[in-house]
C-alpha positions, 0 to 999 in steps of 0.5 A: 464521522461517528465519534460515539463508538456505542452509536447504534449503526443503521443495521442495529449493530453498534459502531463499536463492533465495526471498530473491533473488526477494523482493529482486528484486521489492522493488527493482522496488517500490522504484523504482515507489514512488519514482515514484508515491509521489513524485507522490502526495506533491504531488497533493493541493496540485496539485489545489488549485492547479488549483482543486479543493475539499477535497470533490473531493480526498477524492472523487478520492483515494477514487475512485481507490482504489475503482476500483483495489481493485475491479479487483483482484477481477477481476485476481486471479481472472483470474490464478488462472484463467489462470496468467498472473501475470507477464503481468498483473503487467507490464501493471499496472506499465506502466499504473501508472508511465506515468501519473505523468510525464503529470501534468506536462502536466495543465492542469486538475484534471479531467485530473490526476484522471483520470491519478491514477485511471489510476495506481491502475488500473495498481496494481490490475491487478498487485497480486494477481498480484505478491502471489501470486507473493511468497507462494510465496517467503515460505513458506520465509522466514516469511510476516511476514518475507518480506512485511515485507522487501518492504514495507521496500524498497517504502517506501525508494522511497516515502521517496526519491520525496518527497525527490526532489520536495522537492529539485525544489521546493528548486531552484524546479522546481515541480510539472511538473518534479517529475512529469517527473523521476519518469520516471527511476525508472519506467524503472528499475522496468520494467527490473528487472521484466523481468529478474526475469521472465526469471530466475524464470519460475515463482515457484510452484516456490519453494513445494512444496505448500500445504495446502488449508484449505477444500474449497469457497470461502474459509475463514470466518476469511478473511471475519472478517479481511476485516470487521475490516480494512475498518474500518481502511481506512474510517477511514484518511485518504488522504495527499492530504487530509492534504496539502490540509489542511497547505497550506490551514491553513498548518501547513507550506510546500509544501517541507515537505509531501513531507518529511512524507510521506517521514517517514511512508514511512521509518517505514513501512519500519522498521515493516514489518520489525519487525511482519513479524518479530513477526507470525511469532512472535505472529500477528495480535495484533500488528495489534491493538496497532498499530491501537490506536496508529495510530488517534491519528494523525488528531487529531495531524494535523488538530487541532495545529500543525507538531510535532503533524503530525510526530508524527501522520505518524509514527503514520500511517506505523506503521499503513501499515507494518502494513497493507502487511506483516501484512495480506498475510502473514496471507492467505497463511497462511489461503488455499490456493495455488490460490486465493490470487490470488482471495483477494488480489483479494477482500480488496483490493476490500473494502478499497478499497470501504471506503477510498473510502467513508471517504475520500469521507465524510472529504472532506465532513467536512473542509469541515464540521468537523475534529472530526467528521472526527477522530471518525469516523477514530478510531472506525472504526479502533477498531471493527476491534479486536474482530473482529481479536481474534476472528480471532487467537483462531480462528487460535490 
């Protein structure tokens, strides 16, 4: 990890330039997350208000992730083949952010579900290209620190978004006004993104060279790593189902639901910075420890009262912080620069397939038995640990 930001990078460019690029994309993510995470903090109860069941909420949440993560395979591959990382990133953010304000006009749960899925599709289009560009800058800063810093800024927005929604509810604004207000950070995100595009048209210049780890295909370590992380995805309950449970069980009022999500996002931001630094020092062993700790969120959220839900959401945020920083940083270390967009696409597709399968199953289990839902969530996450330990040892 580079501590002196004026340290000249391997390609002669100062590490400060790399930091500035990461911060600019972090500001974009801050406003973008303020938009769509603010919306996602209330989409579960919003679907319930429009007449959807717990099974529908689970399937819609999982289907959005399935379609979104599957598309990342193609968007990442196309980005590597064409080199149009910026164009693909801009298109993705546009679709991702425009879908949110239109939720204010949804009068049926089917329309709201379609817009929720469209928002996920936009995120799918832009994520592999954005992460590939970020990976160039993080080589000089330290992979974990660079991705951790970006995730922390991302989650600051994810914290502020639900707080904005909570404020709207506090002043009796309701769901429609909340979605409409979120158009403001959406416009700011797109504006900063265009500025970043003009200032850094070739982010690859921030990374001089990267060793080719495999002459053909992706390294075996990457596939083992993928197998471990998709198990975490399968057992990680999506927030719309958590929010649906909180509303239906009466654990907290509507005003508190976005506040709980904001708590998780705040924890996520701090955890991303800490775990990113630890990753640069100790590697994937950090993710093993986090998986052990965060697997306890499900019983706390689904089997307890308000205090238990608070603790559970904090642990949920701990796990998300690790997933959004360490998981991305590890791929940048495993894969050569010319295949990184493809690797992020494959990783995200596998992650999304298992996220969908787990979300759909847990939505069904919710309508059958909370105990079975909790057992599945914990077991799936713990099953990832042997594979992650194996990858950690191979990397050493």
